[in-house]
C-alpha positions as CSV (number, residue, x, y, z in Angstrom):
1,X,7.0,-13.7,-13.0
2,X,7.2,-16.4,-10.4
3,X,10.9,-15.8,-9.7
4,X,10.1,-12.2,-8.7
5,X,7.0,-13.0,-6.9
6,X,8.5,-15.8,-4.9
7,X,11.6,-13.7,-4.1
8,X,9.5,-10.8,-2.8
9,X,7.3,-13.1,-0.7
10,X,10.3,-14.6,1.0
11,X,11.5,-11.0,1.8
12,X,8.1,-9.9,3.2
13,X,7.5,-13.1,5.2
14,X,10.9,-12.4,6.9
15,X,10.1,-8.7,7.5
16,X,6.8,-9.8,9.4
17,X,8.8,-10.9,12.4
18,X,11.0,-7.8,12.5
19,X,8.0,-5.4,12.0
20,X,6.1,-7.1,14.9
21,X,8.8,-6.2,17.3
22,X,9.5,-2.7,15.9
23,X,8.7,0.7,17.6
24,X,7.7,1.9,14.1
25,X,4.5,-0.5,14.1
26,X,4.0,-0.4,18.0
27,X,1.9,-3.5,18.0
28,X,1.5,-3.4,21.7
29,X,0.0,0.2,21.4
30,X,-2.2,-0.9,18.6
31,X,-3.7,-3.7,20.6
32,X,-4.4,-1.2,23.4
33,X,-6.4,0.9,20.9
34,X,-4.0,3.0,18.9
35,X,-5.1,3.6,15.4
36,X,-2.5,2.9,12.5
37,X,-4.3,5.3,10.1
38,X,-2.9,8.8,9.5
39,X,-4.6,12.0,8.7
40,X,-4.4,11.7,4.9
41,X,-5.8,8.2,5.0
42,X,-8.7,9.1,7.1
43,X,-9.6,12.3,5.1
44,X,-9.6,10.3,1.8
45,X,-11.6,7.4,3.2
46,X,-14.2,9.6,4.8
47,X,-16.9,7.9,7.0
48,X,-16.5,4.2,6.7
49,X,-19.0,3.0,9.3
50,X,-21.3,0.4,8.0
51,X,-19.3,0.1,4.8
52,X,-18.0,-3.1,3.2
53,X,-14.3,-2.4,2.7
54,X,-11.6,-4.4,0.9
55,X,-8.0,-3.5,2.1
56,X,-5.6,-4.7,-0.7
57,X,-1.9,-5.4,0.3
58,X,-2.7,-5.1,4.0
59,X,0.5,-6.5,5.5
60,X,-0.4,-7.9,8.9
61,X,-3.7,-6.0,9.1
62,X,-3.2,-3.1,11.6
63,X,-4.7,-0.6,9.3
64,X,-7.5,-3.1,8.3
65,X,-8.4,-3.5,12.0
66,X,-8.1,0.1,12.6
67,X,-10.8,0.5,9.9
68,X,-12.9,-2.2,11.8
69,X,-12.6,-0.1,14.9
70,X,-14.3,2.7,13.0
71,X,-17.2,0.5,12.1
72,X,-16.3,-0.8,8.6
73,X,-17.0,-4.5,7.7
74,X,-13.4,-5.3,6.5
75,X,-11.5,-7.9,4.6
76,X,-7.7,-7.7,4.2
77,X,-5.7,-9.4,1.6
78,X,-1.9,-9.9,1.3
79,X,0.5,-12.3,-0.5
80,X,2.6,-13.0,2.8
81,X,1.2,-16.1,4.6
82,X,3.3,-15.0,7.7
83,X,1.6,-11.5,7.6
84,X,-1.9,-13.0,7.2
85,X,-1.1,-15.3,10.2
86,X,-0.3,-12.3,12.3
87,X,-3.3,-10.4,11.1
88,X,-5.5,-13.3,12.4
89,X,-3.8,-13.2,15.6
90,X,-4.3,-9.5,16.2
91,X,-7.9,-10.0,15.2
92,X,-8.3,-12.5,18.1
93,X,-6.4,-10.3,20.5
94,X,-8.3,-7.2,19.9
95,X,-11.6,-8.9,19.7
96,X,-12.4,-7.1,16.5
97,X,-14.2,-8.6,13.5
98,X,-12.3,-8.9,10.2
99,X,-11.6,-11.4,7.5
100,X,-8.1,-12.1,6.0
101,X,-7.1,-13.7,2.8
102,X,-3.7,-14.9,1.6
103,X,-3.4,-14.3,-2.1
104,X,-1.3,-12.6,-4.7
105,X,-3.4,-9.3,-5.3
106,X,-3.4,-9.9,-9.1
107,X,-5.1,-13.3,-8.6
108,X,-7.5,-12.3,-5.8
109,X,-10.5,-13.0,-7.8
110,X,-9.6,-16.8,-7.5
111,X,-9.7,-16.6,-3.8
112,X,-12.4,-14.1,-2.8
113,X,-15.9,-13.4,-3.9
114,X,-18.3,-10.4,-3.2
115,X,-18.7,-6.6,-3.9
116,X,-17.4,-3.9,-1.7
117,X,-18.4,-0.3,-1.1
118,X,-14.7,0.7,-0.9
119,X,-11.4,-0.8,-2.1
120,X,-8.4,0.7,-0.3
121,X,-4.6,0.5,-0.4
122,X,-2.0,2.7,1.0
123,X,1.7,3.3,1.3
124,X,4.4,0.9,-0.1
125,X,2.0,-0.6,-2.4
126,X,2.6,-0.2,-6.1
127,X,6.3,-0.5,-6.4
128,X,5.6,-4.3,-5.9
129,X,3.2,-4.6,-8.9
130,X,4.3,-5.4,-12.3
131,X,1.1,-5.1,-14.0
132,X,-0.8,-1.8,-12.8
133,X,-3.7,-2.3,-15.2
134,X,-4.4,-5.7,-13.9
135,X,-4.2,-4.3,-10.3
136,X,-7.0,-1.7,-11.2
137,X,-8.9,-4.5,-13.0
138,X,-9.0,-6.4,-9.7
139,X,-10.0,-3.3,-7.8
140,X,-12.8,-2.5,-10.2
141,X,-13.9,-6.1,-10.1
142,X,-14.4,-6.1,-6.4
143,X,-16.1,-2.7,-6.3
144,X,-20.0,-2.5,-6.5
145,X,-21.3,0.0,-9.0
146,X,-20.9,3.4,-7.4
147,X,-18.3,2.1,-5.0
148,X,-15.0,3.9,-4.5
149,X,-11.3,3.1,-4.8
150,X,-9.1,5.0,-2.4
151,X,-5.3,4.8,-2.8
152,X,-2.4,6.6,-1.3
153,X,1.4,5.9,-1.8
154,X,4.7,7.3,-2.4
155,X,4.6,9.7,-5.6
156,X,5.8,8.1,-8.7
157,X,8.6,10.8,-9.0
158,X,10.2,9.1,-5.8
159,X,11.9,6.7,-8.1
160,X,13.8,9.6,-9.9
161,X,15.8,10.4,-6.6
162,X,18.4,8.8,-4.6
163,X,20.4,10.1,-1.5
164,X,24.0,10.7,-2.3
165,X,26.2,10.1,0.8
166,X,29.0,12.1,-0.5
167,X,27.1,15.1,-1.3
168,X,24.7,14.8,1.6
169,X,21.7,15.5,-0.5
170,X,19.3,13.8,-3.0
171,X,20.1,13.7,-6.7
172,X,18.1,12.7,-9.7
173,X,18.8,9.1,-11.0
174,X,15.8,7.9,-12.7
175,X,13.9,5.8,-14.0
176,X,10.4,7.5,-14.3
177,X,8.7,5.2,-16.7
178,X,8.2,1.5,-16.0
179,X,11.3,-0.4,-17.4
180,X,11.5,-2.9,-14.4
181,X,11.8,-5.1,-12.7
182,X,14.6,-3.4,-10.7
183,X,16.6,-5.6,-8.5
184,X,17.7,-4.4,-5.1
185,X,19.5,-5.8,-2.1
186,X,18.6,-4.2,1.1
187,X,20.1,-5.8,4.3
188,X,17.5,-3.9,6.5
189,X,13.8,-3.3,6.4
190,X,12.5,0.3,6.7
191,X,11.6,0.0,10.5
192,X,13.9,0.5,13.5
193,X,16.3,-2.2,14.8
194,X,19.5,-3.7,13.6
195,X,18.2,-7.1,12.6
196,X,19.5,-8.1,9.1
197,X,17.4,-9.6,6.5
198,X,18.6,-13.1,5.2
199,X,16.1,-12.9,2.1
200,X,17.5,-9.4,1.2
201,X,16.8,-9.4,-2.5
202,X,13.7,-7.6,-3.8
203,X,12.2,-6.6,-7.1
204,X,10.4,-3.4,-7.8
205,X,8.6,-1.7,-10.6
206,X,8.2,2.1,-11.4
207,X,4.8,3.5,-12.6
208,X,4.2,7.0,-14.0
209,X,1.3,9.0,-13.1
210,X,-0.1,8.4,-16.6
211,X,-0.2,4.8,-16.0
212,X,-2.5,5.2,-12.9
213,X,-4.7,7.5,-14.7
214,X,-5.1,5.2,-17.9
215,X,-5.4,2.1,-15.6
216,X,-8.3,3.7,-13.9
217,X,-10.1,4.8,-17.0
218,X,-9.6,1.4,-18.8
219,X,-11.3,-0.3,-16.1
220,X,-14.4,1.6,-15.7
221,X,-13.3,3.9,-12.9
222,X,-14.0,7.8,-13.1
223,X,-11.4,9.7,-11.3
224,X,-12.7,12.1,-8.6
225,X,-9.6,13.5,-7.3
226,X,-5.8,13.1,-7.7
227,X,-3.7,15.0,-5.0
228,X,-0.1,15.5,-4.4
229,X,1.6,16.4,-1.1
230,X,5.2,17.7,-0.4
231,X,5.6,15.3,2.5
232,X,5.5,11.5,3.2
233,X,4.7,9.3,6.1
234,X,8.2,7.7,6.5
235,X,11.7,8.9,6.6
236,X,13.0,8.0,3.0
237,X,16.1,10.3,3.0
238,X,18.6,11.0,5.8
239,X,18.1,14.8,5.5
240,X,14.4,14.7,5.9
241,X,12.7,16.6,8.8
242,X,9.7,15.5,10.8
243,X,6.8,17.9,11.4
244,X,4.4,18.1,14.2
245,X,1.9,15.8,12.4
246,X,4.4,13.1,11.9
247,X,5.1,13.6,8.3
248,X,8.5,13.9,6.7
249,X,9.5,16.6,4.4
250,X,12.8,18.3,2.9
251,X,13.5,21.7,3.9
252,X,13.9,24.0,0.9
253,X,12.8,21.3,-1.6
254,X,9.3,21.7,-3.0
255,X,9.0,18.2,-4.3
256,X,5.9,15.7,-4.5
257,X,6.5,12.8,-2.1
258,X,3.0,11.3,-1.7
259,X,-0.1,11.2,-3.7
260,X,-3.8,10.2,-3.2
261,X,-6.3,9.1,-5.8
262,X,-9.9,8.6,-5.5
263,X,-12.0,6.8,-8.1
264,X,-15.8,5.7,-8.4
265,X,-16.9,2.7,-10.5
266,X,-19.3,3.9,-13.0
267,X,-22.8,2.4,-12.7
268,X,-23.4,2.0,-16.2
269,X,-20.1,0.1,-17.1
270,X,-19.8,-3.7,-16.8
271,X,-16.3,-4.5,-15.9
272,X,-15.2,-8.0,-16.9
273,X,-11.9,-9.7,-16.0
274,X,-9.8,-10.6,-18.9
275,X,-8.9,-14.1,-19.6
276,X,-5.8,-15.4,-17.9
């Protein structure tokens, strides 16, 4: 796995500088007080004031710090050292209180201790994870009994579709089940700007809905809700339309583009990390 991990880390380290300058992230606006959390994230998280919250795969920490603005005691974790450096810079510039840890999320127990009221992850998270059961094991490990796991991301069926330039529409290509890694070469990141990536190779994995459900159950997590939405927070396909809330959807296509999942760690189950 080192080859895939190191390749993805180089890719994301390079993205940090591009993202920092982008209108998409609007770092200047964030420093002035803009929240980077959208409606779905806020609804699923609920009131975080006074809660200990661990944000997994936090990139350079804008959403983590947005949660600090809401009164949460936050810790962010990401595998990109460049992202964590920028997250710490933003912490100083905003005067907010937050901790950041640089670690592969699947090895986070080696770099961080403690229990949290909420473990949170959203958008662009799970396609980078080769072992989803291990990810849920880590999330459960850091949750206190009765604590909640809150996740949002692109729906697993997104991997079934690709935009066909000739037909000017999306078509089904697969895969749905996890038979990765899948190697992609992407010259541009998902934000605005024309800057090309030098480290443009990335590896991704697909995870079906059943894998999320089984991974939660296996790690002592009771599923409170699983929701699906016919829109997403970024413009995945050229023929998508943006609504008044800033979400993107396909006119005339009733497809699931985003999902949310909320779980609670059962108080009577002792979750142990498996041997490495």
